[in-house]
matplotlib code that plots the C-alpha trace (Angstrom):
import matplotlib.pyplot as plt

x = [7.1, 10.4, 11.9, 13.9, 16.7, 18.4, 21.7, 23.7, 22.5, 23.4, 23.2, 25.5, 25.2, 28.5, 27.3, 28.8, 29.3, 30.4, 28.5, 24.9, 23.8, 20.4, 20.1, 22.3, 22.7, 19.1, 18.5, 15.2, 13.8, 10.9, 9.3, 7.8, 4.1, 4.5, 3.5, 5.7, 5.3, 7.9, 6.6, 8.2, 8.7, 9.8, 13.9, 14.0, 15.0, 12.1, 11.7, 15.6, 15.3, 12.5, 14.4, 17.5, 15.5, 14.3, 17.7, 16.9, 19.6, 22.8, 23.9, 26.6, 27.3, 25.7, 24.1, 20.1, 18.9, 15.6, 15.1, 18.8, 20.0, 22.3, 20.9, 23.5, 25.0, 22.0, 20.1, 16.5, 15.3, 16.6, 15.3, 11.7, 10.1, 7.3, 6.8, 4.2, 4.6, 3.1, 2.5, 1.2, 3.9, 1.0, 1.8, -0.6, -1.2, -1.6, -5.0, -5.2, -5.0, -1.7, -0.4, -0.9, 0.3, 3.5, 6.3, 5.3, 5.4, 9.2, 9.8, 8.7, 5.7, 3.5, 0.3, -2.3, -0.4, -0.5, -4.1, -4.8, -2.8, -4.3, -7.5, -7.1, -5.3, -8.2, -11.1, -9.5, -9.1, -12.7, -11.4, -12.4, -15.1, -11.6, -9.4, -10.5, -9.8, -6.8, -5.1, -6.8, -10.4, -9.9, -10.2, -7.3, -8.4, -9.3, -5.4, -4.2, -5.9, -4.3, -1.0, -1.8, -2.6, 0.5, 2.7, 0.0, 0.2, 4.5, 3.8, 7.0, 8.7, 8.1, 5.6, 7.3, 4.4, 5.9, 3.3, 0.8, -2.1, -0.9, -2.4, -5.9, -9.0, -9.7, -12.4, -10.4, -7.5, -9.6, -11.3, -8.0, -6.1, -9.2, -8.0, -4.6, -5.2, -7.6, -5.2, -2.7, -4.9, -5.7, -2.5, -0.5, 2.6, 5.6, 4.7, 7.0, 5.2, 6.3, 4.2, 4.2, 0.4, 0.3, -3.0, -2.4, 0.9, -1.7, -3.8, -2.1, 1.0, 1.6, 4.5, 5.9, 9.4, 9.5, 12.2, 13.9, 16.9, 17.6, 17.9, 15.5, 13.3, 11.7, 10.2, 7.0, 3.4, 0.9, -0.5, 3.0, 4.0, 1.1, 1.3, 4.5, 6.6, 10.2, 11.0, 9.0, 9.7, 7.7, 4.8, 4.5, 4.5, 2.3, -1.1, -3.4, -4.0, 0.0, 0.9, 0.7, 4.4, 4.8, 8.2, 8.1, 10.2, 9.4, 9.3, 8.8, 6.2, 5.0, 4.4, 5.5, 4.1, 4.5, 4.9, 4.8, 7.4, 6.5, 4.4, 1.5, 0.0, 0.8, -0.4, -0.3, 1.1, -0.6, 0.6, 2.4, 4.6, 5.3, 7.5, 9.0, 9.8, 11.0, 14.5, 13.9, 12.8, 14.2, 14.9, 13.7, 11.1, 8.8, 5.2, 3.5, -0.4, -2.7, -5.3, -7.9, -6.6, -7.8, -11.1, -13.4, -15.7, -15.6, -12.0, -9.8, -7.6, -4.8, -5.1, -6.6, -5.9, -7.7, -7.1, -8.0, -9.6, -7.9, -9.2, -12.6, -12.8, -16.2, -15.2, -19.0, -18.2, -15.7, -14.6, -11.2, -10.1, -6.6, -6.2, -3.3, -2.2, 0.9, 2.7, 1.9, -0.8, -3.0, -5.0, -8.2, -10.5, -14.0, -17.1, -19.6, -22.3, -25.9, -28.2, -30.1, -27.8, -28.3, -25.5, -23.3, -21.1, -17.3, -15.6, -12.3, -11.4, -13.7, -11.9, -12.2, -11.3, -9.5, -8.6, -5.7, -5.9, -3.1, -2.7, -2.0, 0.8, 4.2, 7.3, 10.5, 13.8, 14.3, 17.9, 17.8, 14.2, 14.0, 11.0, 11.7, 10.4]
y = [297.5, 295.3, 291.9, 292.1, 289.4, 288.6, 286.4, 285.1, 288.6, 288.2, 290.9, 290.7, 293.1, 293.9, 293.5, 293.9, 290.1, 289.4, 289.6, 288.0, 286.7, 288.2, 286.8, 284.1, 283.4, 284.3, 283.3, 284.9, 285.9, 287.9, 288.0, 291.1, 291.1, 288.3, 288.8, 287.3, 286.6, 286.1, 284.6, 283.2, 283.9, 286.7, 287.5, 285.1, 287.9, 288.8, 292.2, 292.7, 291.4, 293.8, 296.8, 295.7, 295.7, 299.2, 300.7, 301.0, 298.5, 298.0, 294.5, 292.8, 290.6, 289.2, 291.2, 293.2, 294.1, 295.3, 295.1, 294.7, 297.6, 296.4, 298.3, 297.6, 300.9, 303.0, 305.6, 304.5, 307.4, 306.6, 302.7, 303.9, 301.1, 302.4, 300.8, 300.4, 300.0, 298.4, 302.1, 303.6, 306.7, 309.3, 313.0, 313.6, 317.4, 317.0, 315.6, 312.1, 314.2, 316.0, 312.6, 311.3, 313.8, 314.9, 312.5, 313.8, 317.5, 316.8, 314.9, 318.2, 316.6, 319.2, 320.3, 319.1, 315.5, 315.2, 315.9, 313.1, 310.6, 311.2, 311.4, 307.9, 306.0, 307.5, 306.0, 302.8, 302.4, 304.1, 306.8, 309.9, 310.9, 310.8, 313.1, 316.2, 314.5, 314.1, 311.0, 311.6, 311.4, 308.2, 304.4, 301.7, 300.3, 304.0, 305.2, 301.9, 302.4, 306.4, 304.4, 302.2, 305.4, 307.1, 304.1, 304.0, 307.5, 307.1, 304.4, 302.3, 299.6, 297.5, 297.8, 296.4, 296.0, 295.3, 293.4, 296.2, 294.2, 293.5, 296.5, 295.9, 293.8, 290.0, 291.7, 294.8, 292.5, 290.0, 293.3, 294.7, 291.6, 291.3, 295.0, 294.1, 290.9, 293.0, 295.8, 293.2, 291.6, 295.3, 296.5, 293.3, 294.8, 293.5, 293.0, 291.7, 291.4, 290.4, 288.9, 286.3, 284.9, 282.6, 282.5, 286.0, 284.1, 281.4, 283.6, 286.4, 284.9, 283.8, 282.0, 281.9, 282.5, 280.4, 281.5, 280.6, 281.7, 283.7, 280.7, 280.1, 276.8, 276.5, 278.8, 277.6, 278.0, 277.9, 274.6, 273.0, 274.2, 272.9, 269.3, 268.8, 270.6, 270.1, 269.7, 269.5, 273.5, 274.3, 271.3, 272.7, 276.6, 276.2, 275.2, 275.8, 273.8, 272.7, 269.4, 266.5, 265.1, 262.0, 259.8, 256.3, 253.2, 251.8, 247.8, 245.1, 242.9, 241.0, 244.4, 247.7, 249.4, 252.6, 251.8, 254.9, 255.6, 253.7, 251.0, 253.9, 252.5, 251.3, 251.8, 249.9, 251.8, 251.7, 249.7, 252.6, 253.5, 250.0, 250.0, 253.7, 253.5, 249.8, 250.9, 252.4, 249.6, 249.6, 253.1, 255.9, 258.4, 261.3, 260.5, 263.9, 264.3, 267.0, 267.5, 267.4, 264.4, 262.7, 261.3, 260.0, 257.0, 253.3, 252.3, 249.8, 248.4, 248.4, 252.4, 253.3, 254.8, 254.6, 257.6, 259.7, 263.3, 266.0, 269.3, 269.9, 273.5, 273.9, 276.5, 276.6, 275.4, 272.8, 270.9, 271.0, 268.1, 267.4, 263.7, 261.4, 258.0, 257.6, 260.3, 261.3, 264.4, 264.6, 267.3, 266.5, 268.8, 267.1, 268.0, 269.4, 267.1, 268.0, 269.7, 267.0, 264.2, 261.5, 260.6, 262.2, 265.3, 264.8, 266.0, 265.6, 262.3, 260.2, 257.7, 258.1, 255.9, 258.1, 256.9, 258.5, 258.8, 256.6, 258.2, 261.6, 260.7, 262.5, 261.3, 263.1, 262.0, 262.7, 263.7, 265.9, 267.0, 266.8, 265.3, 261.5, 261.4]
z = [-90.5, -89.7, -88.5, -85.4, -85.2, -82.1, -82.6, -79.4, -77.2, -73.8, -70.9, -67.9, -64.8, -62.7, -59.0, -55.6, -55.4, -58.8, -62.1, -62.7, -65.9, -66.8, -70.5, -72.2, -75.5, -77.0, -80.5, -81.7, -85.5, -85.5, -89.0, -90.2, -89.1, -86.5, -82.7, -80.7, -76.6, -74.1, -71.3, -68.2, -64.0, -62.6, -63.4, -66.1, -68.7, -70.7, -69.9, -69.7, -73.4, -74.4, -73.1, -75.0, -78.1, -77.4, -76.2, -72.6, -71.8, -73.5, -75.1, -73.4, -76.3, -79.3, -82.1, -82.9, -86.1, -87.0, -90.6, -91.8, -89.8, -86.5, -83.9, -81.1, -80.6, -82.1, -79.7, -78.5, -80.0, -83.4, -83.5, -84.4, -81.8, -79.5, -76.2, -74.2, -70.3, -67.5, -65.3, -68.8, -67.9, -69.1, -68.2, -65.1, -66.6, -70.2, -71.6, -73.4, -76.6, -75.7, -74.2, -77.7, -79.6, -77.3, -78.8, -82.4, -81.5, -80.1, -83.5, -85.3, -87.2, -88.5, -86.4, -89.2, -89.5, -85.9, -85.9, -88.2, -86.6, -83.0, -84.5, -86.4, -83.4, -80.9, -83.6, -83.7, -79.9, -79.7, -77.4, -79.5, -76.4, -73.8, -75.6, -73.6, -70.2, -68.2, -66.6, -63.3, -64.8, -67.1, -65.5, -65.7, -68.9, -70.7, -69.4, -71.1, -74.1, -74.3, -73.8, -76.9, -79.0, -78.1, -79.3, -82.5, -83.7, -84.0, -86.7, -85.8, -87.4, -83.9, -81.3, -77.9, -74.9, -71.3, -69.2, -70.2, -68.7, -65.2, -63.6, -64.7, -63.3, -64.4, -66.8, -68.1, -68.8, -71.2, -72.8, -73.3, -74.6, -77.3, -78.2, -78.6, -80.6, -82.9, -83.3, -84.7, -86.9, -88.1, -88.5, -89.1, -87.2, -85.5, -82.3, -79.1, -75.9, -72.4, -69.6, -67.0, -67.9, -69.7, -70.7, -72.1, -74.2, -75.2, -76.6, -78.1, -79.8, -83.4, -81.1, -77.7, -76.1, -72.7, -70.5, -67.4, -65.9, -68.9, -71.2, -73.4, -72.8, -76.1, -78.9, -80.8, -81.5, -78.6, -79.4, -80.2, -76.3, -75.1, -76.5, -76.6, -74.1, -74.7, -70.9, -67.4, -67.0, -70.3, -69.3, -65.9, -66.8, -69.3, -69.2, -66.1, -63.7, -64.4, -65.8, -63.1, -63.0, -61.4, -60.3, -61.2, -63.4, -66.9, -65.8, -68.2, -67.1, -70.2, -71.8, -70.8, -67.4, -65.7, -61.9, -59.5, -56.8, -53.9, -56.0, -55.5, -58.5, -62.1, -65.7, -69.1, -71.9, -74.9, -78.0, -80.0, -76.7, -75.9, -79.1, -78.6, -74.8, -74.9, -74.8, -71.5, -69.7, -66.2, -66.1, -63.9, -66.2, -65.0, -66.2, -67.3, -67.7, -68.1, -65.6, -68.5, -69.4, -65.9, -65.8, -62.9, -62.9, -63.8, -64.9, -66.7, -63.8, -66.0, -66.7, -63.8, -60.5, -56.9, -55.1, -51.9, -52.6, -50.6, -52.3, -54.3, -55.9, -58.0, -60.5, -62.3, -65.7, -63.9, -61.5, -59.9, -57.4, -56.1, -54.9, -53.6, -53.9, -51.9, -52.1, -55.5, -56.0, -58.9, -60.2, -62.5, -64.8, -64.2, -65.8, -62.9, -62.0, -63.0, -60.3, -60.2, -60.2, -57.6, -55.2, -52.8, -54.3, -54.3, -50.8, -49.2, -47.6, -50.4, -52.8, -56.2, -59.3, -61.8, -65.5, -67.1, -70.8, -71.9, -75.2, -73.7, -71.4, -71.6, -70.4, -69.3, -68.1, -64.8, -64.6, -67.7, -67.4, -71.2, -72.9, -74.2, -77.8]

ax = plt.figure().add_subplot(projection="3d")
ax.plot(x, y, z, "-o")
ax.set_aspect("equal")
plt.show()
């Protein structure tokens, strides 16, 4: 396996109306054996980055290295990488065995070696009984396993995955996600994986690269992204449901207090935040809090809020509720009440008391949208 290093990578497209920068100044060092996930909304540059690494797109500026070799002008066939695509790209007239063996035959690998590699990959992916079937006789998950097997038999330096699970249903996505994670742990291979699904990113990646508009927003371990987002884009993109963000002002009223826009509610900050944020008294801020850090029930008036319910979504293991105070909307993840609990179930239109876990508050600058340390 090998490391992958991108230094100042740019991709510029010439279009009728001028130029469009798809990737702008991407710096990333993937260590040998690391699993790195590129995540972001459609059009953020994640697939374009993967295609530049694969050699399917030219690099407008910057340097790409695989191992110690600069790859900018090396043809895709000579980069010793394997790519798994969203649409599987299997030859419909070939069996699963022949699809997996085809690339090796084109490289002139000996038939005995091809047989050994295909059988080894099929055993690893538990598709040995499927090798004589053609793609039309395989389910989506089985086709994806064959596509993975075709990549495995090449024994490449780097594996690239371009949204490989997006065509599968929810159950198969979970199953294949576990398969890919297991393969990484067994092979200790260098893998770069593109997805727009943050659940895939959080569960698969050793590190995650969050992209938006062709720019890197943050590169970090999954839990570090979740707990300490660098800006409001990362805060709202990572986590489901998204982090609640509310405009307001920090005011000194004997102690430091967050006062929501329109005086919808006020929150007294804990002692540690009093000192850290004292210099921002009298200035506007964005307050962020994750839905799981919002609790219902009896509250301290200094750290709680009265709101009116807009929406109640029972999901079995949790209850998602959306409520409003003034023009501020808050989503909370609540534990569902026991079936035999007394009282009236929550319903839209009711008033509810929310307690904010003030130790879990995040603050952002409303102009730069960057985190306030």
